[in-house]
N, C-alpha and C positions, 0 to 999 in steps of 0.2 A: 193614497186614498182620494176619493172624490170630495173635495170640500171647496169652499169659496176662496181659501187662500191659495190652494194649488191652481184653481182656475184663474185667479187673478195673475199669477205667475205665468201661466200658459198664454193668457191673453196678451201680455206684454211681449212675449216671444212672437206670437202670431202677428201682432201689429208690425213687428220689425221684419219678419221673414216671409210674409205672404207671397206665394208665387202664383203664376197664372194657373198651374195645374191644381194647386190646393184650393184656389178660389173656385175653380170649376167643380171640385169635389164638394165644396160647401154649398155652392149656389144651385147646382142642378143634379137631379138623380141620374141622368144619363151618363154623366161623367164618372159616377161611382162604378158603373159597369165597365168602363174602360180600364179600371185598375186591374181587374181580373177578367178572364174570358167568361162569358155568360150567355144565356139565352132565356127565352120565355119559359115559365113553369110548364112541366110536362114534356119539354123538348130535350134534346141531348146536345152535348158539346164534346169537342175532342179532348181526350185525356192526355196529360203530359206523359203518361206511361203507355199510351196506345189505347185504342178502342174509344168508347164514348161514355158519357156520364149522363145519368138521368137525375132529374130533380122534381120535387113536388112539395106543395104545402100539405101538411098532415095535421091530424088531430089525435091526441093521445089521451086516453082515459086515465085519470089519477084518482086517488081517494078523495081529492078536494075539488074535482071538476074535470072539465075538458080543456086540455092544454093545446094551444096552437103552436106549431113548430114548422121547421123546414128541413127536408131530408134530401141529401144528394149522395149518389153512390156510383161507382163504376158499373157499367153494364156487363152482363155475361159471366160474372164471377162473384163469389162471396169473399169479402175482405174483413179486416178488423174494423170495429166500430169506434167512433170518437164522438163523445158528447161535449158540445160547446156551450159554455155559459157566457152570454154577452155582457157588455159593460152596463153601466147604470142607465143608459138610454134605451136599452132593451133590443129586442129583435127588430131589425130593419134591413133595408137593401144592402148596406155594406157588409153585414154579417152573413147574409145569404150568399154574397159573392165570396166571402171567405170560406164558407162551407163548400161551395162549388170548387174553389181552388183546391181544398183538401181532398175532395172526391177525385179531382184530376190527378192528384198525387197518389191515389190508390187506396183511399179509405172511405168507409161509409160514414158520412158526417151528418149529425143531427144537431141543429142549433135551435134553441127553445126560447119561448117567451116566458121569462120568470114571473111576469106579472099577470098570468092568465086568470088568477083568482079574481082579479078586479077588472081587467080589460083585455081585449084582443090587441095584438100588435098590428101596425106600429103605433106607438104612443107619441112619437114625434114626427115632424116633417123633415124631409131632406134639407139639410142646411141648419137645422136647429142645433144649438150648442148648450151644454150644461152651464156655460158662463152666463147665459141669459137668465135673469132672475125669474122671468115667467116660466121658463122651462124647468128651472130648479123647483119652483113652487108646485109644478104639476107632477114632477117625477119623484121627488123625495118622499111623499106619503106612500107611494107604491113600494119604494125601496125599504122603507121602515116597516112595512107589513111583512117583510121576509125575515126569516131567522133560521137557525140550524135545523129546527124541526121541519119547517117547510122544505128546506134544502134536502133533508134526508128522505122525506116523503117523495119528492120529485126525483131524486137520484134513483130510488128503487123503481119507480114507475117508468122512467125514461129508459133505463138500461134493460128492464124487462121487455119493453116495447122493441128496443133494438134487437134483442136476442130472438124475437119472433119474426124478424124480417129475413126473407130468403137471401137478401144482399149481404147479410152479416155472417161471417164465419165464427161460430161460437167456440171453436177450438182455440181461437186466438184471444188474447186479452183485450180489454177495452181501454181506450185512452180518454182523457178529459182535458179540455182547455178552458181557461177562464180569464176574462179581462176586467180590470178594475174591481168592482164588487164581485165579479165572477171568479177572481183569484182564490179567495178563501173557499168558495163553493167547490173548487176542485179538490181541496184538502178534505172537506166534508164528504164529498162523493167517493173519494178513494178510501175513506174510512168506513163509510156506510156500506159500500159495495166492494169490500176487500176481496170478496170471492171472485170478482170479475175485473176490477180496475188494476192495470199493471203499469200505467204511465200517466203523468199529469203535467200540465204546463200552466203556470201563472204568469200573466203579463201585466206589468204595472198594477199588480194586485194590492188592494188596501186591506188592512186589518189582519194580516197573516200572523202577526205577533202582537198580542195584547197581554195585559196583566190579569185577564179573566181566567177562571178555571177552564172555560170552554174555548180558549184561544185556539185557532186552527193549528198552530204549530205543535200543540200538545197531542194532536191526533196522529202524528207521524209514526210513532212507535207501533201503532196497530195497523198501519197501512201495509200493503204488499206492492207498492208502486214506486217506480223511479220518477224523479221530477226534474223539470226545468223551471227555474224561477228567474224571470227576467225583470229586473228592477229599474224603474225610471231614475235618472240621475237626480231630478229635483225631489223625488220621493226619498231617495237615499240621504240627501242633504238634510231633510226634515227629521228623518228617523234612521240615523246611521247604524243603530244597534240591531236593526232587523236582520241585516245580512249576516252578522256574526251569530246571532241566536239561531238562525236557520241552519247555518253550517254546523254548529255544535249539535243541534238536535238531530239532523240527518246522520251525522257521524256516529251517533250512538245506536244506529239501526243497521239493518242489512239493505236498506233502500239507498240507492245512489242519488245524488242531486248535483245538478249543474246550476250554480247560483252566481249571477253576474249582474253588476250594475252597468247598464248600457250607456256608454259615454255620450253626453250631449243630448240625451232624450228627456222629454217632459212627460208627465203623467198623461197617459192616453195616446202614446205615440204609435200604437199598432194598427187600429182600425183605419182603413183608407179614407173615411169621411171625417176623421178627427182634424181639428184645426192645428194640431201639433204633430200630425202624421210625419214620421221619419221613414221614408221608403227604404233607405239602405239598412237602417237598424231593424226595421220590421222584417225585411227579407232575411237578415241574419238570424233573428229569433225564429223565423219560420223554418229556415234550413236546420237549425239546431233541434227544433221540434221533430222534424222528419227523421233526423238521425236518431233521436231518442225512440221514436215509434218503431223505427226499423229494427231495433234490437229488443226493446221491452215488449212489443206486441207480437213478436215472432211466434 
């Protein structure tokens, strides 16, 4: 979960392990682009599966207003769609790069601004960190304004929008990916849109298992989606019971789940602009996600 204690832990690691590459990712926006191939909005880039990829900033009508988002997809063919929920810092260049990478891997990727009801993205500058008290003070009110009701409203609207795009093959299932606070959003999305969502990935997701009747793990039985749950090692140390509860919960359903604590990782290790970014483990989680999508979204 994103809290001051986790961030203090992460900061200690960051101070010890800062590398020139990570410093560049934090200090300048241009370096974020070097993590994944990219280009200017509206242009195309080479796809890892051949052909080119198109990208654009888009606006999506929802019952609560106009949501700003970013859409990237392979050119010349319709593919399965994936809805990406960013971490607590919201839609920003690093997540656009991740969407483009996914498009290069053969999927129509939509990454959204979950805070569109209050403000357009980005809400932070390149290099900002949740460990900064000023950043936390700015972001936390936006995050607290979100709940399962807003998540469900948005999941319906965003997947409906995806299904209207010529780049999306509606005969295939939809995937969803979520980071940090986006992790539980993938569970809610798979529950709300059980008619379409067939795969989900949660990466250092917080609040997947709680004592509340609305805990995301209680939604698993009504899903029709297989899942990858990638847990940060320091999150696991603080709440070791989460892994077991998730395993037991999925085992009672027809949904398969790959649940793993990623050794040596700190909360937030996946986005390339994170101060605790772990390239090797992030690439491992990415590869496992592609393997999941290859089967579940066929």
